[in-house]
C-alpha positions in Angstrom: 21.5 -15.1 -29.7 18.2 -17.2 -30.8 18.5 -19.8 -33.8 16.0 -17.8 -36.2 18.3 -14.8 -35.3 21.8 -16.3 -36.0 20.4 -17.4 -39.3 19.7 -14.2 -40.3 22.8 -13.0 -39.8 24.6 -16.1 -41.1 22.7 -15.4 -44.5 23.9 -11.6 -44.3 27.3 -13.3 -44.1 26.8 -14.7 -46.9 25.1 -12.5 -49.1 28.4 -10.0 -48.4 31.0 -12.8 -49.4 29.1 -13.2 -52.2 30.0 -9.7 -53.4 26.5 -8.5 -53.3 25.6 -5.4 -53.1 22.2 -5.2 -51.1 22.4 -5.0 -47.6 21.0 -8.2 -46.3 19.1 -6.9 -42.3 18.3 -9.8 -39.9 14.7 -9.5 -39.9 12.1 -8.6 -37.4 11.4 -11.3 -34.8 7.3 -11.6 -35.2 5.2 -11.8 -32.0 4.3 -15.3 -32.5 8.2 -16.0 -32.6 9.4 -14.2 -28.9 5.8 -16.0 -27.3 6.6 -19.6 -28.5 9.8 -20.4 -25.7 7.6 -19.0 -23.4 4.8 -20.6 -23.8 6.7 -23.9 -24.2 8.4 -22.9 -20.3 4.6 -22.1 -19.3 3.7 -25.4 -20.4 6.5 -27.1 -18.6 5.8 -25.4 -15.5 2.4 -25.7 -15.4 3.4 -30.1 -15.9 5.9 -29.8 -12.9 4.0 -27.1 -10.7 2.6 -30.1 -8.3 6.1 -31.3 -7.9 7.4 -27.9 -7.5 5.1 -27.5 -5.0 5.9 -30.6 -3.0 9.7 -29.4 -3.5 9.4 -26.1 -2.3 7.7 -27.1 0.8 10.0 -30.0 1.6 12.7 -27.3 1.7 11.1 -25.1 3.5 10.1 -27.8 6.6 14.1 -28.4 6.3 14.7 -25.3 7.3 15.9 -23.2 3.7 14.4 -19.8 5.0 14.1 -18.1 0.9 11.5 -21.6 0.3 9.9 -20.7 3.8 9.5 -17.1 3.7 7.8 -18.3 -0.2 5.6 -20.9 1.5 4.7 -18.4 4.4 3.9 -15.7 2.2 1.8 -17.8 -0.3 -0.7 -19.6 2.7 -1.2 -15.5 3.7 -2.3 -14.6 0.4 -4.3 -17.7 0.3 -6.0 -15.6 3.9 -6.6 -12.5 2.4 -8.8 -14.1 -0.5 -11.2 -16.8 1.2 -14.7 -16.0 0.8 -16.2 -14.6 3.3 -19.4 -16.7 4.7 -21.3 -13.2 5.7 -25.1 -12.3 5.5 -26.0 -8.5 4.4 -29.1 -7.0 4.2 -30.5 -6.2 0.9 -29.4 -2.9 0.3 -32.3 -0.9 -3.1 -31.1 2.0 -2.0 -29.1 4.7 -0.2 -31.9 4.3 2.7 -31.0 0.7 3.4 -27.1 2.0 3.6 -27.2 2.2 7.6 -28.5 -1.1 7.8 -25.9 -2.4 5.9 -23.1 -0.8 7.7 -24.2 -1.7 10.8 -24.6 -5.4 10.1 -20.8 -4.9 8.9 -19.8 -3.1 12.2 -21.6 -5.8 14.3 -19.5 -8.1 12.4 -16.3 -6.7 13.1 -17.3 -6.1 16.7 -18.4 -9.9 16.7 -15.1 -11.4 15.2 -16.9 -12.7 12.5 -15.3 -11.0 10.1 -11.6 -8.9 9.8 -11.8 -5.0 9.8 -10.1 -5.3 6.2 -12.6 -7.7 5.1 -15.1 -5.0 6.6 -13.9 -2.4 4.5 -13.6 -4.7 1.4 -17.5 -5.0 1.6 -18.1 -1.2 2.6 -16.5 -0.6 -1.2 -18.9 -3.5 -2.7 -21.7 -1.5 -1.0 -20.8 1.7 -2.3 -20.0 0.2 -5.4 -23.8 -1.1 -5.8 -25.4 1.7 -4.5 -23.8 3.8 -7.1 -24.8 1.5 -9.5 -28.6 1.5 -8.1 -28.6 5.8 -8.0 -27.4 5.3 -12.4 -30.1 3.1 -13.0 -32.8 5.2 -10.6 -31.3 8.5 -12.6 -31.5 7.0 -15.8 -35.6 5.4 -15.1 -36.6 9.3 -13.7 -34.6 10.4 -16.9 -36.5 8.6 -19.5 -39.8 9.4 -17.7 -39.1 13.3 -17.8 -38.4 12.5 -21.4 -41.6 10.6 -22.2 -43.5 13.5 -19.9 -42.1 15.7 -22.5 -42.6 14.0 -25.6 -46.5 13.4 -24.5 -46.6 17.0 -23.5 -45.4 18.3 -27.1 -47.4 15.9 -28.8 -50.4 17.1 -27.0 -49.4 20.7 -27.3 -49.3 20.1 -31.6 
């Protein structure tokens, strides 16, 4: 039970013992109250991060299976998120997609990037093409609206 919660119970008990007819419910904890212990713990962990990391590595090297598993999982996730050094051709519209996808295929075949990296890059290319197409659509719509406004103004 937290200190604030205990204090509320003590106050309620004291009010009951004094013969108070009003009921006293424990106060609701604010969001700030509930975050304070977590923030303190986070700060302490942050300060000890390097020492904890070194200890986990020592334990893993000494044969502690859970520590070893944790270290290996962390290494694997670091390698999965490493930057990719790869030159992708410029993509200005859908007509550039075959060149871009060919570059991805060639990089995988040459062992420069993994198939998973190529798939991630292909998703980025797809998102970029959607953005290019949306911008193109907006530009064409703007031109049509301007032309319509001009024709309406000249016919008036």
